[in-house]
Every structure is written in C-alpha cells, then in structure tokens.
Phi, psi and omega in degrees: 000123187284147180271133183268129182259132179288144190290138175284132182293127177293138177283128173295141177287146180303138179285132187269119180290133179197158181298164173296153175296330175058051180289336178282132186293333176294310170312316187290328172303315185294320177298313179290327176289321178293324177294326182287313179298320183300319179288322176292316175300319173305312179289336172300315175303315178296318185294318175294323173296318180285337179272000172089015173293136184079028183284169183294135182284149182269129180297126181103332186259137182285157181220145179282348178102158173301331182300321180288316187297306173277336180279332178306300179306317185293322178293323177297321174296315178298321183289318176300324177296314179295322185293319180297318181297314174305306180297326177291311182294327178285333170302307180299322178285329185270339188233314191280313193278144175294163188287338181264004182288134185290337187281354175291318175293320189291317172304320176291325172294314178299326180297328177296316186291318178301315186297322179291320175301314183300310174306324179283322183297311184300318174300302168318316180290331176296316184299307185283334176296310180297321178294311182302309180284329180277347185053047170242137177311141181294329174295320178292330183291323184294322179277358184256149186275351185262017175305313184288330181290312177300319182291332181292344186264348184247122181300315185300327179276306184303332181280349176287339182293308183294330180293327178293316172300318175301312181299320177297312181303321187290316173300318182285342179287337181283351181265351176292119177284152182066007184277133171309130183289347181289339183285312168293335169298318177294318184303310183296320173299315174298331179294339180283343192281314190305328181297332184289346177279355177237010180262205181303323183301335183292330188245018178282153183308298174271079193306309184302314183286324175294318178302309188293323176297320179290315180304309173307318178296313181291323179291306180299322176294321185288322180286322180288303187292311184294318178300312180296318177302314176300320175302309178298325185274320182250357177232005182296332178255003183279147167298339178286349179308330180292339179265320191289315189303309174304317182297320179288333179297323180284319177293322180291324177293326173294325178282328176300318182290317175299319172297313179295311176298315177293322175295317178300318187291319183291325175298323180297322184285317191271333178273135175273339179206157172304321172311334185296336180291331175250353178254001172225153176305323183294323172302322181294321177298317180300316173299321175295322174295322183290323178292325176294323175289326170304311186288322179293324172306315176301308177311307190304303180308312183297323176296314185293332179280329196240337193242319191303304189283341183237032185289345177300327186284134184295324175293324182292327183291329170299319181294320186289321177299316183289317184280340183279327183287314171305318179289329182287327175296314180300313187294320175299327177289322179299309178303319181295320170313309184299326178298313183301321182295321183293337176263008180247127184292137172294157179306140179271134182293155175308131176101351167100350185290112196256026173148192183288336186287349174268355186256200191274171182315310179301335180067023166204163180268145170241144179275167182295134187292141181194158178301323187291320177298313182297338180269327193256329178300146173233134175242090181293065180294104191306317178300312177300318179304312182289328181290327177282327181295322189297310178293332180289309181290322172302315180296326183290315182295322172289322176305316182292331180270344176243087178307324192267020180297136179292135184290333175300317174293323177296318177291320178293315182303310182288330173296312183302315182298313180295327174298319182297322178292331186287322188270338180264321185256347176267203186290329177305325179287333186281310184279343185300330181274001188244333185233130187289326185285320179291324175292329173290327178295312176306313188289322176291327178296316181285330182262341184235291197291319179292316172297323180295315177297320178290333174285334179291332184283353172063047182297333181283323169301316172298317183290324183291328181274333190269341184235158174221181182295347177254013172288177189294324176256011184083191182284094180288331177295340185268001185259097186277134180306319187231126174251355182253130174287339176295327174289326175287348169269326185285307192303310174311316176300314175299321185296310184285338169286333183292332174301311168294329182287335172304322185253355180252347174240190180269025177293320186300310181302310176303322172291342184262349184288340187208165182284327180286310173306323178295311175294329175291312180301311185297319181291328182293313179291321182294313180303315178293315176306315176303316184287323184277333176274346171292320178293313187291311183298321179072009186278320177277160176288151177241157184292335176223155171300139171240128187287156179306311189302319173293317182293328183283325175291327178293321174301315180297317179295319169305311177303319188290317182301323182284323182290326177296311184295321177290326171297324179297305187295326181292314196252333191278184177292169184287138180252144175045036180311308184293328177294304189291331172302311183292329187252006186302125184281170179293142179073017176281150173291166169306162185294317182299312180289325177295323181287327177293323174300319173295314175303320174296325176296320181284339179276328188249323179300309182287001182296311183302310178293323178287331173297316175303317175292322175307313179294325182284328173298318184287323180297313186297329180292325175288328188272337176227159177298162182292146185083350182287148182228187183263127177239165182300138176296333183286350177269001172097004183250107184288163182290136185267355172276144180295149180291149154294141182086359178252000000 
C-alpha cells in the first residue's frame, strides 16, 4: 500500500499594490474632477498667500476671522467653477452636440446639477461677503435677523440676489420641453455679468472700457473652459467626438483671441506704466495669467496638429484625453489666479487719484469737440470689437465658399460693420453720451443705416449657399431668426414706438447714465432694426411670404417716425437737458443749438438708406407680380428681388 503524501502548498505570489482600475466612467470622472479642483485650490492658496490673505490681525481693528478670509475666495472659486461648468455643458448641448446625440441629454442633466451648485455657492458667497465687509464673523451673521438688511447696503452682496434669481431661471429653463437650448445658455451667460459692475472695473478710470473688457473676458473664458470640460467629460468616448471636437476647436480659437484682446484692454486701463507689471502685486498676477494663456496656446496648437483631424482613431482619442486633462489643470490654475487678482487692488496712479470716482460723470476725459476729434478719437471697447469681428470673419468665410457671391452684397455688409465700428469705437462713441447731436448720429446709424446695409448684404442667403446639413455647424441657412408671423407684426410696431418713448420718458437719461444701459439700449434698437429691415429689404428668405404692399407700408411707417422724431427735436422742448449740461465737453455748442443739430440728423441721415430701400421695392414691384413674396431658399424657390451687384 503506497503512502500518500500531502501536496505541498504553493507559495502565493506577492500581491502587487496598485490603484483601482476604475473601469467605471463615473468613477473616472470623480477622479478627474477631484484632481482638477485640487489643482485649482492649490493655485488659489498660493495666490492668496502672495496677496496677503490670512495676515496677522492688527490689534484694535475688527476682523471677520479666518473662516471668512480664506472661505470667501474658496467659495468664489467654486462659484466660478460651477458657472463655467454650467455654460460649458449648455454650450455642448446647444451648439456642439448633434441633434440625435445621446450625450446631449446627459449634458442637459449635468447643467441642472451645476446650476444647483452655482446657486449654493452664491448663497455662501453672499454670507461671507457681508461678513468680510462688516468685519463680523460669519457664524454670528447666520444667527442674526439682520443678514438681509446688512447685505442690501453692500453693493457686492446686493448684486448676488438678482444673480441667484437668474441662475434659478437658467436651471428651470433646462426643464421646459421644446425650449431651444440656446435660451438657457444665454441666461447662464448673462448671470455671470452683473457682478462685474461692482468690481475693480466699476471704479477704473476708463470705466466703460474696463467693464466691457471684464465682461468679454468672462464670457470667452466660460465658453472656452466650460466647453472643453464638457467635451472631455461627456464626449471623449462618444462616436460623435469626430463632429464635436472640430466644432469646439473653432470656438476655442475665437475664445482664445477674445481672452487675449480683453485681457490686454483690461491691463491697459488698470496699469499706469509698463513697469507696474513687475513692481506691483497686481502686475505679478497679470504676468502669471499671461503665462497660463501662453501655455494654453501651446495646448491648442498641439490639439490642432495631433487630435482634431484624426480624432476618429481610438489611439488619437487617448492623446486628446491626456492633452485636454492637462489643459483643464492649467485652466483651473488660471481661474484661481483670477480670484486672487480680484482681491488685489490695482496700482494707484501718481498723485493718489485712485479710480473713476474722482473723475467726471462720464468717468473718462473728452477733448474739445470738433469734426476731427469725432473721426480720430478711439475708444477701443473690447466687447464691441469682438462682436463686430465675428460677423466680419464669418461673412468672409462664406464668400470663400461661394465664389460667385455678388460684390455689391459684400460691400453693403462690410460698409454696415464699418459704420458700426465708427460710431461705437471712435470719437462718436465717446461723445455720444455727452452731446445730443452726436448721440443722434450714433442712434440713427445703429437703428437705421447699419441694419439696412447689413440686411442688403443677405447673410442668411450666403449661409444657405455656403453650408449644408453635413457642414461643421449644420445647415445655417435654414435656421430663421423668427419663425412666427405674429412676431414679425409685433416687433416692427415696438421698434417704431420705441423712438418716441426714448425721448418722451426717462429712458434717454437712463441709457446715458452708464455703460451697461447704453449697450442695452443700443442693442435693442439695433436688433429691432435688423428684424424690420429684414422684412422690408426682402433680400434674405423669410419663413412666410410677405406681400409688396406690407413691405412698402412698413418702410413708409419707418420714414414717418424718423421725420417725426427729427421735427420734435427741432421744435420741441429740451430733452435730457440736465445730463447734457453736466457732461458737455469743451467747445460744445449750447443745448438748444445742439438739439437742433440732433433733429437735423434724424431728418437727413436716414433718408439715403431708406431711399435705397424704396428703389429696391420699386424694382421688385416691376419684376414680380403683386402679392409675391420671399420664400425659403431650401424649398427651391429663389428670392425674386434682384441682387445687389448683378
């Protein structure tokens, strides 16, 4: 009988320690988000340390405590992060993702969560801001019934309440069925702008340029950073990445240019000399942000060379993920530097004048007025400059894709943009808030002349011919600005009613008193003018046919309104007399003469463009039977009105 020996137990191999494989995409997102936030917080701590946060308390002076001193910048960083993520996910859902992409719904759900986090951060920021300004501990304020009362007396805290309401509206808008996603995107972008009116830009010497630069900076950064984050989180494994990434690459390039231009304008306003870049803490932060921007430019160049064109390859997607993750870390550090920059005062000019509050009502100086100054003065508003650059570049790209495009249409388009640049970025833009005649010139150009020329440029027809359903952003020509005829009836009536309301109510004084009211008023008249003359000109396709009689009657009504406003200014009482008396520049005429000049402008300037439209309508009457209208190009029916330049 053989003896059975027990089997020797095999020695087990040593277990190799390693991080989890994290196959679940949700866990990977948590790791990536944690690394991103950690990088941003680390940069924030370094920035706050260099800016002096948490310095030793001075005996005898009240203090809010370390919770507020360190907690407020952290909360603001989290608020900025949530705001950028909200804008980015909505941009991905509304613009980047194809309509049938399953990731589109995921982006909308993520945007809802980010708006909730944004709202919570705003509430915390409100409490800590009140604590910081009043030098009261945050815990004591939370237990006090006067928290809201204190906050309403502090501009930095008071502005957060309407922002909270707008953020809530943006979150709710994502839940409205059949609502276009670009609407909550615009609401979210708008929610980022009100706090700029109470920061360093609000008290800068050139208030309008500083404020516009900060607004443009915020919008472009949020679209760039948030869009990249949304692409990285939601589309890196999607089959739609080959469509989404080229779309975002174009937007990112535009945003990079916007960030550079707006940052340069902001530095030009706040720094008194180039040496302030290395002699002040504010300049150090600017140099650090500039270095971050240059690093991001290198990332963008690497993307365009290695990933955008070959993203359909799986191995290239891994390269994209690594590059995008590194880019997001740099962006998080740049956002942290921006928080530190917001808590650092700009250099004080020689003589101790510390900002716009010590200057004139306009918060910028005006030279003696003359025709030469109206033509040679420059007000480089970065937001307006970027807004005008986008349609100029887009139209040029369309012309390259449509070689037979009429030269007359291109001339009309660029003439309209050039006139807008002249009255917004030149001397007219600076003197328009100080003189009734110059304001009338700016207003008639923005409300009548420029819209007429831009509509004669036929941008929708160009977009219809230059793009198809397979283009980068789809068929742009089939997306009409207005689809309901009821709006085409209401908007012209509102446009013509707005002119007498501007001069017979307090609207004019309100629009002149600040940079933001001025932009809102100018945008309203310009946008309404575009829709009115889109119908009247008949060059671009309309969603429904509009008869010749309706268009001719609308043109006559616009002419009557312009003549009535001109006659009122010539013969009526003085408008905004107190304001113009206070802001009149040297060598300006008296108020009566200046208002009569304004009336003459309303009578004479709109005549030529409106007469041009009248001639076109007369030609259209002879070329087409009565009742014929303009129909959509995509239905195979071309515009019946003869083209400019043909």
